[in-house]
N, C-alpha and C positions, 0 to 999 in steps of 0.2 A: 442277674440272679433270679432263680425261681425258688419260691419259698412255700413250703407246705406246712400250714398251721391249722389243719383240720383233723387232727389225730383222734378226736373223740368220735368222728364219723367213721374213719377206718385208718389203719396204720399200714406202712410199707412192710412187705414180707421180709423177714430177717433172712439174710443169705444162708445162715446155718439151718434154718427151717426148710428152705428150698432144697438144700443139699440132702436133708433127711427124707424129703418127699419124693425126689426124683426116682429112686429105685422102685417105688410103688406105682409110679406112672409108666415106667419103662419095662421093668423086669418082673415084678411081683404082681401079676395081673389077675390071679385066680379069684374066683368068687368065694368069699369067706364062708358061704353056706354050703359049698361043695365039699364032699368027703375025700376027694383025691388030694394028692400031695400039694398041688398048686393052691388049692383052697385052704388046706390045713395050715400051710405056711402063712398065709395072709391072716387067717383067723387068729393064729398065735400072736401076730404082730399087733392086731387090734386089742387083744387082751393085755398085752404088755403095755400098750398105751393107756388103757383103762387103769391098770395098776399104778402107773406112773402119775397120772392125774390124781388118783385117789390118795396116793402117798403124799403128794404136795399139799393136798387139802386136809390131810390127817383124817381120812375116813376109809371106809371099806369100799373095795372096787364094786361090790354089789349095789352100791348107791349111785353109781355114775352111769348115765345113759347118754349116748351121743345123739345129737340132733342136727338139724340144718342150720341152727343158729339160736340166738336169744329169743326171737319172736316165737318160734315153734316151742321152745322150752317153756316160755311164759304161758302160752296158750294151753300146753299140756297140763302144767301144774294147776292152773286156775280152773279150766273147764272140767278136767277129770276129777278134781277134788270136789267141786260143787256138785257134780252129778253123782259121783261115787259115794260121797258121805252125806248127801242130802242136806248140805249146808244152805240155810236160807238167808244168811246175812253176811255181807263182806264189808270190810273197812279198808279204805285206801286214801290217797291224797290227790288233790287236783293237779299235782306236779308230775305225776308218773309218766313214764314213756307210753306212747300210744299202744304198744304191744300189750300193756296191762290195762290202761285206761279204756281203750276201745273194747277190749275183751269183756271187762266187767260191765261196761255200759250196755253192751249187746245182751249179756245175760240178764241185766236188769230190765231192759226193754221187753224181753221175752217173758218176763214175769217169773224168772227162775230164782232171783235173789232180791232182797232189799239191799240198797247200797248207801253207805254212809261215808262222808268225806271228813277226814280229820283236818282241823284248821291249820293254816301255815301263817307265819308272820311275814312282814314285808321283806325280810332278808331271805326268806325261803326255807326257814327251819320248821320242821313239824312241831306242832304244839303237843308236847308229850303228855301234859296233864289232860288235855282233851282226848288224846288217844286212850289213856287209861280210863277216862270217864265212859267212852264209847264201849270199851271192853267190859267194864263193870255192868253196863246196861244191857249188853248183848254177849254174854259168855258163849263160847263155842263158835265164834265167828271165824271167817277166813280173813286174815290180815295180809295185805300186799303193800309193802313199802320198800322203795328202792334204797340201796346203800348210798349211792352218790347220784345226784341229779345230773343228767347228761347235758344240760344247758348251763346251769349256774355252778355246778361242781360242789354244791353243799352236801355234806355228809349227814346221814342219820345214824344214830347210835343203835345199830341192829342188835347189839348185845343186850341192851336194856329192853328193846321191844320184844326180843325173844323171851326174856324172863317174864315179862308181863303176859305174853301169850301163854306161857306155861301155867302161870297163876290162874288165868281165866279160861283155860282149856281151849284156847284158840289155835288154829293152824296158821303157821307163819310162812309166807312166801316172800322172798326178797329178790328183786331184779338187781343182780350184782354185776351186770355186764360191764359197767364203766370201772369197776374196781378189781375184778379178777385179773391177776397178772400185775397189778399195781400195789396191792396190799396182800399180806398173808392172811388167809382165812383158815382158822382152826375149827373144823367142824365137830371136834370133840368138845369144844367149849361153847360154841354158838348153838343156841336152841333154834335151829332152823329146820323146817320140814322140807323146804325147797329153796334152792338157789340156782342161778343160771350163769353161763359164761358163753362168750362168742370169741372165737380164735382171732378174728380180724381186728379186735380191739387191743391185742397185745402182740402184734407182729406175726400172727399166724395167717393162714389162708381164709378167704371168705367162704361162706356156705357151709360152715361146720361150727357146732357149739356143743354144749352139754347141759344136761339137767341133773342136778343132785337131788335125790329123793331119800329122805331119812328112812332107814330100814324099818322103822316102826310105822311108817306111813305107806299104805298099799293103795295104789290107784290102778285103774284099767288103762289100756293103751289109748292114745289119741289117734294114731295112724294105724289102721288095720291092713292086713294083706300079707303078713309073713311072720315068721317066728324070730326075726332078728332082735338084737338087744334084749335077749332073754324074754322074748315074747312081749316086749314093751313098745316096740316101734317097727312096724312093717316096712320093708324096703331094703334093697341092697345097700350096704354101708358105704359111705364116702371114705374109702380106705385111706387114700393119700391125704385127705383133709384131716382125718383123725390122727394120723401120724404127725402131721404138721402142727395140729393143736397141742398134742402132747409135748412135742419138742419146743414149741413156742412158750408154753407154760414153764417148762423146765428152765429155759434160758431166763425167763422173767424172774423166777425165784432165785436163780443163781446170781443174777446181777442187780437185784432189786434195790439194795441199799445205795449203791453207786448211782443208779439211774434216778432214784428219788432225789438225791442231792443235786444232781445235774439239772433235772427238769424243774425242781423247785427254784433253783437259782435263775433259770430262764424266766419263770413266771414272775418272780420278784423283780427282775430286771425290767420286764415290760411294764409292770405296775409303776415302778419308780420313774421310768422314762416317759411314760404317757402323762403322768402328773406334771412332769417338768415341761413337756412340749405342747400340751393342749389344755387351755384354760377351760374349766367347767367339766372336766372329765370325771366320771364316777363309774361304779361297777355294780353289776347285778349279782346278787348273792352276797357272800361274805368272804372274799378271796384272801384277805389278809390274816384270817384266823387259820393258821396252819393246821391246828388240831381238828378242825371241822370243815376243811375245804379240800377237795380233791386237787392234788398238786399239778395235774395235767391240764386243767381247764381254767380259763379266764374269760368271763363275759363282760365286755366293755360297753358302758352306756355313754354315748357320745353326745355333745351338745346339739341342740336342734339346728338344722341347716337344710338347705335345698339338696344336699348330697344324699339324703336319706334313701330314696328309692334306688339310686344308682351306686350306692356305696360299695356293695359287694362286687358289682360289675367293674367299678373303677379299680378296686383292689386286684381283681383278676387281670385287668388290662396291665397292671403293674407287676404281674406274675406272682401275686400273693393269693394263696388259697385259704379261705377262712369260711365261716358259716354265720348266717344270720338266724339265731335261734337254733332250733333242732335241725340237724343235718338230714334227718329222715324225711323232712317235709320241704327240703330246699327246692326252690323253683315255684312253690305255691304262694298265693297271696293271702293265705288264711292267717298268717302271723303265728307267733309263738303262744301256745296255750299256757306255758309256764310263766312267761313274762306278763301275760294278761292276768293270770291268777295272783301274781305279786303286786298288781296295780302299778306297774311301771308307766312312766310318761310315754304315750304313744308317739309324741313328737321327737323323742330322743332315739335315734337309730342305735341298734345294738349289734355288736359283732362278737361272736364266740371265737376266740383263739384257743387252740388246744395243741399241746406240745408232746414231744416224744424224745427218746434217747438219741435220735439222729439229728435233732435240731441244734442250732448253734447260737451263741450270743450275737454273731454278725447278722443272722437272719432276723432275730428279734429287733435289732437296731434298724435294719432296713425297713421292716414293717412299720415301726413307729415313725421313722422318717417319712415314709410315704403318706401315712395318715396325717401327720402334722403338716406336710406340704399341701395336701388336699384342703385342709381347713384354712391354711393361710391364703391359698389362692381363692377359696370361696369367700373369705372375709374381704379380700381385696376387690372382688367383683361387686360386693354390696354397696 
């Protein structure tokens, strides 16, 4: 049995999505910027995809811009807002994805902004009162807080953050990469200036994402060189990627309720079985609080052992794909900045398991059985 439990890193392409993309790989090859029939046909398909994404998010198509993924979208929102609006202060958390954290730190190092970090508790929740204090002391700031942490799965109440940002005249950007396609976002109700999505997190293709820009927020392009995306992003569009993103989000919304129930049951099953099989098991974040924990992610804190450095390798040998900390830095020895910020015990190895609609209870049981066997064998050697 081969088991893929690293869906927070990327998901398998849905067969329905591939079917929608193939005609644009094979037949509809015109450049959407061309004025001839081949180009106009493709341009029309891109605009239909934009309208579809906008309708699912309950916003205007004029606020949706297609990008190469979440990282470009984050960089566009942050850099262009700070430069275009002359913002001198940004507020974020130490738990953000590096697409946000490194971008803001780079701007701070270059002297373009002052940077404040909102406190987080040991479970990884943002200290909301500290956030409000920071906003009160620095109205007109740029706030960047993710909806769900990609390592622990903890959710932040972006509805409340948005209301406070409105109160203190702040601009609010949220990295929603882990939650787009897993929760419904109503952009008529959320006070967001920017949000981002990446298709490969919800069974779409890699290399394509989107940036939502509130129509009241005007920024200059981040990538120059053409008039594509209504003069907001130079470069020929990733046509079949855009078609795939639209189809994947459509499927995600169509089947969301059933998939939430299925995936939450898998997560609950793994929590229960791990507690039964491995003494001293614990979890990073707050995974048992369903209202405040992303149902697709479970970050497991394992008892100290000599398995630590080889744990992911041994799981891979047993045909189980999982992640240690953030998947975007897999293979590095830097360690997880998220777990470090939470003050977790460095002697306890951590594994992030993340689930999708294609996973099964048998796969969860197999992963738990392998982990438990590894710990039994390690204990017997001591």
